[in-house]
DOROKE-381065 format. One record per residue (C-alpha): residue number from 0; y, z, x. Coordinates in Angstrom, 1 decimal. Last residue first. Layout:
% DOROKE-381065
(NUM, (Y, Z, X))
...
***
This chain:
% DOROKE-381065
(343, (49.4, 115.0, 123.0))
(342, (53.1, 115.5, 121.9))
(341, (55.5, 115.5, 125.2))
(340, (56.8, 118.7, 126.5))
(339, (60.4, 118.4, 126.6))
(338, (62.3, 118.2, 130.4))
(337, (64.2, 120.9, 131.3))
(336, (67.3, 120.1, 133.7))
(335, (67.6, 120.4, 137.3))
(334, (70.9, 118.8, 138.5))
(333, (69.6, 116.9, 141.5))
(332, (72.0, 117.1, 144.6))
(331, (72.8, 113.6, 145.8))
(330, (72.3, 112.8, 149.5))
(329, (75.5, 112.0, 151.5))
(328, (75.2, 114.9, 154.4))
(327, (72.3, 113.3, 155.1))
(326, (68.7, 113.2, 154.7))
(325, (67.6, 116.6, 153.1))
(324, (68.2, 120.4, 154.6))
(323, (66.3, 123.1, 153.1))
(322, (67.4, 126.2, 155.3))
(321, (70.1, 127.2, 153.4))
(320, (68.0, 127.7, 150.7))
(319, (69.4, 128.0, 147.0))
(318, (68.9, 124.4, 146.0))
(317, (65.0, 124.9, 147.7))
(316, (64.5, 127.8, 145.5))
(315, (65.7, 126.3, 142.3))
(314, (63.1, 123.5, 142.3))
(313, (60.5, 126.1, 143.4))
(312, (61.2, 127.3, 140.1))
(311, (61.3, 124.1, 138.1))
(310, (57.9, 123.3, 139.6))
(309, (56.8, 126.9, 138.7))
(308, (57.7, 126.3, 134.7))
(307, (55.9, 122.7, 134.9))
(306, (53.1, 124.3, 136.2))
(305, (52.8, 127.0, 133.4))
(304, (53.4, 124.2, 130.5))
(303, (50.1, 122.6, 132.5))
(302, (50.4, 118.8, 133.3))
(301, (48.3, 116.0, 132.6))
(300, (47.2, 116.2, 128.9))
(299, (45.9, 112.8, 128.2))
(298, (47.6, 110.7, 125.5))
(297, (48.2, 107.9, 127.7))
(296, (51.4, 106.8, 126.8))
(295, (52.9, 110.5, 126.6))
(294, (51.3, 111.5, 130.1))
(293, (51.9, 108.7, 132.0))
(292, (55.8, 109.2, 130.6))
(291, (55.6, 112.8, 131.9))
(290, (54.2, 111.9, 135.0))
(289, (57.0, 109.1, 135.6))
(288, (59.6, 112.1, 135.1))
(287, (58.2, 114.5, 137.1))
(286, (58.0, 111.7, 140.1))
(285, (61.7, 111.0, 139.8))
(284, (62.7, 114.4, 139.8))
(283, (60.5, 115.0, 142.9))
(282, (62.2, 112.1, 144.2))
(281, (65.4, 113.4, 143.4))
(280, (64.2, 116.5, 145.1))
(279, (63.5, 115.1, 148.3))
(278, (59.9, 114.5, 149.3))
(277, (59.2, 116.8, 152.1))
(276, (60.0, 115.7, 155.7))
(275, (59.7, 113.0, 158.0))
(274, (60.6, 113.9, 161.3))
(273, (63.3, 116.8, 162.7))
(272, (61.5, 119.8, 163.4))
(271, (62.7, 122.8, 161.3))
(270, (59.6, 124.0, 160.3))
(269, (60.9, 122.4, 156.4))
(268, (60.8, 119.0, 158.1))
(267, (63.8, 117.3, 158.6))
(266, (64.7, 113.9, 157.4))
(265, (64.1, 114.4, 154.0))
(264, (61.8, 112.0, 152.0))
(263, (63.0, 109.8, 149.1))
(262, (65.0, 107.3, 150.8))
(261, (62.0, 107.0, 153.5))
(260, (59.3, 105.8, 150.5))
(259, (55.9, 106.8, 151.9))
(258, (55.3, 108.8, 149.0))
(257, (56.3, 106.1, 146.8))
(256, (53.7, 103.7, 148.1))
(255, (50.3, 106.1, 146.9))
(254, (52.7, 107.2, 144.3))
(253, (52.2, 104.1, 142.4))
(252, (48.8, 103.5, 143.2))
(251, (48.0, 107.0, 141.4))
(250, (50.5, 106.3, 138.3))
(249, (48.7, 102.6, 137.6))
(248, (45.4, 104.7, 137.6))
(247, (46.7, 107.1, 135.2))
(246, (48.0, 104.5, 133.0))
(245, (45.0, 102.6, 132.7))
(244, (42.9, 105.5, 132.4))
(243, (43.4, 105.3, 128.6))
(242, (41.6, 102.1, 128.7))
(241, (38.2, 103.6, 129.6))
(240, (36.4, 100.4, 128.6))
(239, (34.4, 98.5, 131.0))
(238, (37.2, 97.1, 133.2))
(237, (39.2, 100.4, 133.2))
(236, (35.9, 102.3, 134.1))
(235, (35.6, 99.7, 137.4))
(234, (39.2, 100.7, 138.5))
(233, (38.4, 104.2, 137.9))
(232, (35.2, 103.8, 140.5))
(231, (37.1, 101.4, 142.9))
(230, (40.1, 103.8, 143.5))
(229, (41.8, 101.8, 146.1))
(228, (43.0, 103.0, 149.6))
(227, (41.1, 106.1, 150.0))
(226, (43.2, 109.6, 150.5))
(225, (45.4, 108.8, 147.4))
(224, (43.1, 110.8, 145.3))
(223, (45.5, 111.0, 141.9))
(222, (42.2, 110.5, 140.0))
(221, (40.6, 113.5, 141.6))
(220, (36.9, 113.1, 141.9))
(219, (33.9, 111.0, 140.9))
(218, (31.7, 108.7, 143.6))
(217, (31.0, 105.6, 143.7))
(216, (29.4, 103.6, 146.7))
(215, (27.2, 101.6, 144.0))
(214, (24.8, 104.8, 144.0))
(213, (25.6, 106.9, 147.6))
(212, (24.7, 105.0, 150.5))
(211, (22.2, 105.4, 152.7))
(210, (19.5, 103.5, 151.5))
(209, (20.0, 101.5, 147.8))
(208, (16.8, 101.5, 146.1))
(207, (16.9, 99.9, 143.1))
(206, (15.1, 100.7, 139.9))
(205, (15.6, 104.1, 139.3))
(204, (18.8, 103.2, 141.5))
(203, (20.8, 102.5, 138.3))
(202, (23.9, 100.0, 139.2))
(201, (27.1, 101.5, 140.0))
(200, (30.3, 100.1, 139.0))
(199, (32.2, 103.4, 137.7))
(198, (30.8, 102.1, 134.4))
(197, (27.4, 102.3, 135.7))
(196, (27.8, 105.8, 136.9))
(195, (29.1, 107.1, 133.5))
(194, (26.1, 105.5, 132.1))
(193, (23.4, 106.5, 134.1))
(192, (25.1, 110.2, 133.2))
(191, (24.8, 109.6, 129.3))
(190, (21.2, 108.1, 129.9))
(189, (20.5, 111.4, 132.0))
(188, (21.3, 114.4, 129.7))
(187, (21.7, 117.1, 131.3))
(186, (21.7, 119.4, 127.9))
(185, (17.4, 118.2, 127.3))
(184, (16.8, 121.0, 129.9))
(183, (13.9, 119.7, 130.1))
(182, (13.5, 115.9, 129.5))
(181, (12.4, 115.8, 133.2))
(180, (11.6, 111.9, 133.4))
(179, (15.1, 110.5, 133.9))
(178, (16.9, 113.4, 135.8))
(177, (14.2, 113.6, 138.4))
(176, (13.9, 109.8, 138.7))
(175, (17.3, 109.1, 139.3))
(174, (17.2, 111.7, 142.2))
(173, (14.1, 110.6, 143.7))
(172, (15.3, 107.1, 143.9))
(171, (18.8, 108.2, 145.3))
(170, (16.1, 109.7, 148.0))
(169, (15.4, 113.3, 148.3))
(168, (15.3, 115.0, 151.7))
(167, (18.0, 117.6, 151.6))
(166, (16.7, 118.2, 147.6))
(165, (16.5, 121.9, 148.0))
(164, (19.5, 122.6, 150.0))
(163, (19.9, 126.1, 150.5))
(162, (22.9, 127.2, 151.9))
(161, (23.2, 130.9, 153.8))
(160, (26.3, 133.0, 152.9))
(159, (28.8, 135.0, 155.5))
(158, (28.5, 132.7, 158.7))
(157, (31.7, 131.6, 157.1))
(156, (30.9, 127.7, 158.0))
(155, (27.7, 128.2, 155.8))
(154, (24.5, 128.7, 157.5))
(153, (21.6, 126.1, 157.0))
(152, (18.4, 126.6, 155.1))
(151, (15.9, 123.5, 153.5))
(150, (13.5, 124.6, 156.3))
(149, (13.4, 128.0, 158.1))
(148, (14.7, 127.2, 161.5))
(147, (18.3, 127.0, 160.4))
(146, (20.6, 123.6, 159.9))
(145, (24.5, 124.4, 160.9))
(144, (24.6, 121.3, 163.4))
(143, (22.1, 119.0, 161.8))
(142, (23.8, 119.2, 158.2))
(141, (27.2, 118.4, 159.5))
(140, (25.7, 115.6, 162.0))
(139, (24.0, 113.8, 158.9))
(138, (27.2, 114.2, 157.0))
(137, (29.0, 112.6, 159.5))
(136, (26.2, 109.5, 159.5))
(135, (26.8, 109.2, 155.6))
(134, (24.4, 109.7, 152.7))
(133, (21.0, 109.7, 154.7))
(132, (20.4, 113.5, 154.4))
(131, (21.0, 114.9, 150.7))
(130, (23.2, 117.5, 150.1))
(129, (23.1, 119.0, 146.4))
(128, (24.0, 122.5, 147.1))
(127, (22.7, 125.9, 146.4))
(126, (25.1, 128.8, 147.8))
(125, (22.7, 131.9, 148.6))
(124, (24.6, 135.1, 148.8))
(123, (25.7, 138.4, 151.0))
(122, (29.1, 140.6, 150.8))
(121, (29.8, 139.2, 147.2))
(120, (33.1, 138.6, 146.2))
(119, (32.8, 135.7, 148.4))
(118, (31.2, 133.9, 145.8))
(117, (34.2, 133.5, 143.0))
(116, (37.2, 133.1, 145.8))
(115, (35.2, 131.2, 147.7))
(114, (35.0, 128.7, 145.1))
(113, (38.7, 128.4, 144.4))
(112, (39.2, 128.3, 148.1))
(111, (36.8, 125.1, 148.3))
(110, (38.2, 122.6, 145.8))
(109, (41.8, 122.5, 145.7))
(108, (43.5, 124.7, 148.2))
(107, (40.5, 123.2, 150.8))
(106, (40.3, 119.9, 149.6))
(105, (44.0, 119.0, 148.9))
(104, (45.7, 119.3, 152.3))
(103, (44.7, 116.0, 153.8))
(102, (47.5, 115.2, 156.4))
(101, (46.0, 112.5, 158.5))
(100, (43.4, 111.2, 155.9))
(99, (46.2, 111.2, 153.3))
(98, (47.2, 113.3, 150.6))
(97, (50.1, 113.2, 148.9))
(96, (53.7, 113.6, 149.7))
(95, (54.4, 117.5, 149.5))
(94, (57.7, 118.2, 147.7))
(93, (57.2, 121.9, 147.3))
(92, (57.3, 121.5, 143.0))
(91, (56.7, 117.6, 142.7))
(90, (53.9, 117.7, 145.2))
(89, (52.5, 121.0, 145.7))
(88, (52.9, 121.9, 141.7))
(87, (51.6, 118.6, 140.9))
(86, (48.4, 119.0, 143.0))
(85, (47.4, 123.1, 142.3))
(84, (48.0, 125.2, 145.3))
(83, (51.0, 127.5, 143.9))
(82, (49.0, 127.9, 140.7))
(81, (45.8, 129.3, 142.4))
(80, (43.0, 126.5, 142.0))
(79, (40.6, 126.7, 139.1))
(78, (36.8, 127.4, 139.1))
(77, (34.9, 127.2, 136.1))
(76, (32.1, 129.7, 135.6))
(75, (28.6, 129.1, 134.2))
(74, (26.0, 132.1, 134.2))
(73, (22.5, 131.6, 134.7))
(72, (19.8, 134.6, 133.8))
(71, (17.7, 132.8, 131.3))
(70, (17.0, 134.1, 128.0))
(69, (15.6, 130.7, 126.6))
(68, (17.8, 130.7, 123.8))
(67, (20.5, 131.6, 126.3))
(66, (19.7, 128.9, 128.6))
(65, (20.2, 126.1, 125.8))
(64, (23.3, 127.3, 124.3))
(63, (25.1, 127.9, 127.6))
(62, (23.3, 124.6, 128.7))
(61, (25.1, 122.7, 126.0))
(60, (28.7, 124.5, 126.7))
(59, (28.3, 123.0, 130.3))
(58, (27.4, 119.9, 129.5))
(57, (30.6, 119.3, 127.4))
(56, (32.7, 120.8, 130.0))
(55, (31.2, 118.5, 132.7))
(54, (31.5, 115.1, 130.3))
(53, (35.0, 116.1, 129.4))
(52, (36.0, 116.8, 133.0))
(51, (34.3, 113.2, 133.8))
(50, (36.2, 111.5, 131.4))
(49, (39.5, 113.1, 132.7))
(48, (38.8, 112.1, 136.2))
(47, (39.7, 115.3, 138.2))
(46, (43.1, 116.4, 138.3))
(45, (43.3, 119.9, 137.5))
(44, (40.8, 120.8, 140.5))
(43, (38.3, 122.1, 138.3))
(42, (35.7, 123.4, 140.0))
(41, (32.3, 123.7, 138.4))
(40, (30.1, 127.2, 139.3))
(39, (26.8, 127.5, 138.3))
(38, (25.8, 131.3, 139.1))
(37, (22.0, 132.6, 139.1))
(36, (21.8, 136.3, 138.3))
(35, (19.0, 137.9, 140.3))
(34, (15.9, 139.9, 139.2))
(33, (14.1, 137.7, 136.9))
(32, (10.6, 138.1, 135.0))
(31, (8.0, 135.4, 134.0))
(30, (8.7, 132.7, 135.8))
(29, (8.1, 129.3, 134.9))
(28, (11.5, 128.7, 132.8))
(27, (13.2, 129.5, 136.5))
(26, (11.8, 126.2, 138.3))
(25, (12.9, 123.9, 135.2))
(24, (16.7, 125.4, 135.2))
(23, (16.1, 125.3, 139.3))
(22, (15.3, 121.8, 138.9))
(21, (17.7, 120.7, 136.6))
(20, (20.6, 122.0, 138.4))
(19, (19.6, 119.9, 141.3))
(18, (19.4, 116.8, 139.7))
(17, (22.8, 117.7, 137.9))
(16, (24.2, 118.4, 141.5))
(15, (22.7, 114.9, 143.0))
(14, (24.1, 112.7, 139.9))
(13, (27.1, 114.0, 139.6))
(12, (28.9, 116.8, 137.0))
(11, (30.5, 118.6, 140.4))
(10, (27.9, 121.8, 140.4))
(9, (28.0, 124.2, 142.9))
(8, (25.3, 126.4, 142.4))
(7, (25.3, 130.2, 143.5))
(6, (22.5, 132.0, 144.0))
(5, (22.7, 136.2, 144.3))
(4, (20.9, 137.7, 147.3))
(3, (17.9, 140.0, 146.1))
(2, (15.4, 138.6, 148.6))
(1, (12.4, 136.6, 149.0))
(0, (11.5, 135.8, 144.9))
***
């Protein structure tokens, strides 16, 4: 009620953002009039865990109907990366090696920028985030660095917007209690969410507190993530019956090794420096063939038509670029051909 700045709530489908959204909707339902809009934003990178993506999209549809009936001023938006910033366009089209801790190009391009494009339309806004103290020492330092004198508020990196963190001091037990013991809104299904966390290798912390750790150390994210050594979350989900993820997990493990194969890496970078450069055209073709095979076997759509078209355009661009140099004069030139789109 303090100002007219619009609210934007970052939602991932996880426990913290779900608890935050539930609290906001409960609070709104207690008001008699509204003077600002609230927009809930989910960023679909295109390589999210498909089980979680399906859950989020269904939750969004249910929430839209529930909030509409209650006349609550909440909008729901899906943010997506620009075509050239999408994972497979970068990796298969441009030849980017998959992300590492040293070269973590994915977060800004695939998550932060798409959300910023929606928020930055407004000169000032309040961004609600489900961040909590005690999750990690690095996060605690970041929260402390940007905190403002007014409790629960901090300054965003751009300094245009302020961050509002209502659950900053919630324990894991508080989060699950909020989800489980508030029946409203019904669209946020605590039982379903709890099942997803358990299937990902987590224990339900309503009954057991794990200080300073996320729920069972499981976090939902991109199924292609090669920043972590092992994706324990998807491994555990496969063990618990999500067999459709098996082919995706195998691809992820394969490409984590393939990116370091010098046989398929240029000896010169795009800036002209000598050193391990982009994945070669031949290597990119190998990845595409592998991905299309995974798509066919899993029955999950992994590559959009517009992404495939853009990939082929980027291949042609490199073939015509005199400054694009692969390893040796004996490197094979890849013939760019059209791959049929497998039935889904």
